[in-house]
Residue, then its C-alpha position, 0 to 999 in steps of 0.5 A: m062680369a068680366t070679359l077678355r077680348g084680345y088685349q081689352l078687358d070689358i067689365v060690367v058692374q051692376l048695382p042695386s037700384e036702391l043705391k041710385n042718387t044716394g051720393l055714391r061716387g067714384l071711379l065708375g061714376n056717380y050712379n045718378d044718370n048725369p054723365s056730366d059729373d061722372l069724371i071728377s078727378r081727385n083734385g075736384q076737376t070735372v073732365d068732360t065725358n066727350s073729351n078725347e082719350e088722352t085728356i080723360y087719361y091724364s086729367f082723370g085716370e092718372t089722378c086715380k092711381l093708387m100710391s101703393p098696392l095697400y093704399i086702398m086697404n088702408d083707406p076704406g073711404f077711398y074713391c077717386a072723386s074728392a067732390 
């Protein structure tokens, strides 16, 4: 579900409970009720979820950028985290 609020887009992702603790990982976290491992950059660096927005953006978000619009289509195993 997506909601536009002014210039902010809120997105809610719901997954079946069967996927919990199955090794699911990526840009939206690991779905294991452990927030300390939700922000893992592509190079394996864990970013503290209590970090300021700038740290999260540059230490985590920037590492998840796609190299090209077709990159994700060419790599079906793509996810941000490498660990």
